[in-house]
C-alpha positions in Angstrom: -39.9 33.3 -9.3 -39.0 30.1 -11.3 -35.4 31.4 -11.0 -35.8 31.7 -6.9 -37.4 28.0 -6.2 -34.4 26.4 -8.1 -32.1 28.3 -6.3 -33.4 27.5 -3.3 -33.7 23.9 -4.4 -29.8 23.6 -4.9 -29.0 25.7 -1.8 -31.1 22.7 0.5 -29.4 19.8 -1.3 -26.7 18.4 0.8 -22.8 19.5 -0.2 -21.4 15.8 -2.1 -18.4 16.8 -3.5 -16.5 14.7 -1.5 -18.5 11.5 -2.1 -18.4 12.6 -5.8 -14.7 13.2 -5.8 -14.1 9.7 -5.1 -17.1 8.1 -7.5 -16.3 10.4 -10.6 -15.8 9.1 -14.1 -12.6 9.9 -16.0 -12.3 13.8 -17.0 -15.5 14.7 -14.6 -14.0 16.1 -11.5 -10.4 17.3 -11.1 -9.7 16.5 -7.8 -11.1 12.7 -8.1 -9.1 9.6 -7.3 -8.2 9.1 -11.3 -5.3 11.9 -10.5 -3.6 9.2 -8.4 -4.2 6.2 -10.4 -0.8 6.2 -12.8 1.0 6.9 -9.8 3.8 4.7 -9.8 4.8 2.6 -6.5 7.8 0.2 -5.5 6.0 -2.6 -4.2 8.5 -5.0 -2.1 8.4 -7.9 0.1 10.6 -8.6 3.2 11.5 -12.1 4.4 13.7 -10.7 7.3 17.2 -8.6 7.6 20.7 -9.1 8.2 24.2 -7.4 8.5 26.9 -8.4 6.8 30.8 -7.3 6.8 31.6 -6.5 3.2 34.4 -9.1 4.0 31.9 -11.9 4.6 29.4 -10.7 1.7 32.4 -11.4 -1.0 33.3 -15.1 0.5 28.9 -15.7 -0.3 29.0 -18.1 -3.6 26.4 -20.7 -5.0 24.5 -22.6 -1.9 25.6 -20.1 1.2 23.7 -19.3 3.5 22.6 -16.4 5.4 21.0 -16.2 8.7 17.8 -13.5 8.7 16.5 -12.1 12.0 12.9 -13.9 11.4 12.3 -17.5 11.6 11.1 -19.7 9.4 6.7 -19.3 8.7 7.4 -15.8 10.8 4.7 -13.6 8.6 6.7 -11.8 5.6 6.2 -7.7 5.8 5.1 -6.1 2.4 6.2 -2.3 2.3 4.8 0.9 -0.2 7.7 3.1 -0.8 9.4 1.6 2.1 6.7 1.5 4.6 4.7 -1.3 6.0 1.1 -2.2 4.2 0.2 -5.4 5.0 1.9 -8.5 6.6 1.4 -12.0 4.5 2.5 -15.7 4.0 4.0 -17.2 1.1 2.4 -19.7 -0.8 3.3 -21.3 -4.1 1.1 -21.8 -7.1 1.6 -23.7 -10.2 5.6 -23.2 -9.0 5.1 -19.6 -8.6 5.5 -17.6 -5.3 3.5 -15.5 -4.4 1.6 -13.9 -1.2 -1.4 -14.6 0.7 -2.5 -11.1 2.9 -2.9 -12.0 6.3 -3.0 -8.8 8.2 -3.6 -5.3 6.6 -2.1 -2.3 8.7 -4.0 -0.1 9.7 -4.6 3.9 8.8 -3.6 4.9 12.3 -0.7 2.5 12.4 0.2 4.0 9.1 0.3 7.9 10.4 1.9 6.6 14.0 5.2 4.7 12.0 5.1 8.0 9.8 6.5 10.2 12.6 8.8 7.5 14.1 
């Protein structure tokens, strides 16, 4: 009879497999978040874009200026594997450049961009 009671208690417990997958510790569940933590991603920041002819590219030298399609002060795009995931602005800390994120692209926007 004790076996029947424990079986009924297990049946009444809500299925929390999705929640436990996110909170599992290494080696606990094969479907946990730890599976993807070591996947390398290419992160880049785009100031702007331009098209340039090869002959003009060969004429570039130190001090040359290349016009981009964005205005000064306009938000930069943060890309992960060539997909925009955030926008930000340039900051300087201790003479090193960084980016302050000002907008994170929503999940719905990222899905829409996949279809484009």
